[in-house]
N, C-alpha and C positions, 0 to 999 in steps of 0.2 A: 636085164632092168639097169632104173635110176635107180642115185645113190638119192636118198633122202637127205630131208637136213640133219633128221634122231641119229643117218649115218656117219655125218663128219666127225659128228662133237657138236662142244661149246666155239664159237663164233669169235675171235676175238678182234674187238678192232683198238686201234694206236692213233689215238688223239696229241698231238700239239698241247705242248702246255699253255696256258691260260696266262694273257699279255701283265694282266696283273702278280703272275708265279714266276715270269721271265725279270724280274724288280726294271726299273725304269733305263729306257735303248738311248743311251749316248754315243756318238762316234769322234770320230777323230774330223770334225769341216763340219760335226754340227750346229750349227748358230745356236749363240749363247739368250741368257735374256734379253739381254741390248745388241744383240742383230754380231755380234763375233762371232766370228771362228772357233773355234775352240779343237783347240792341237794342234791346227793348224801350222806352219813358218807359211810366207814365199819363196817362190822357186825365185825368183828373181837376186832379190835385197838379201831377203832373211829373216827380214822381217816377224814377230810374231801382231805385227797389227793387222784383222783382216777378220771384213766385214762384209756379213749377202746384204747386196743392194741388186735389184729388180733380177733375181734368178744368180748373182753371177758374188763369183768372190772377188772380189777387190785391196788393193794390198791398201793400209793410207796413206804408208808412208812413201811407196813408188810410183803406188795408182794400177800400176799394173793390176793383168787380170788375172789370175791366177787361175778360173774353175769355173763353167757354166752348169747349170741343170744342164747340158746337151752331153758334159761328160762324165756324170752320174747315169 
């Protein structure tokens, strides 16, 4: 005989909290309101002046590409 839903007891489902419950999602490298990366340093010269441009994280001091969307 197959067990029915009454035999299994109450089913519990676990859901992730809603986005508004988690607070704002900000991580290193995310663009700020002006396009500058938050909390990132240039791997080449150590500058904090990094800006997202056309899916690339570019150092404004030395001009090197630190990260691209393909790296994410």
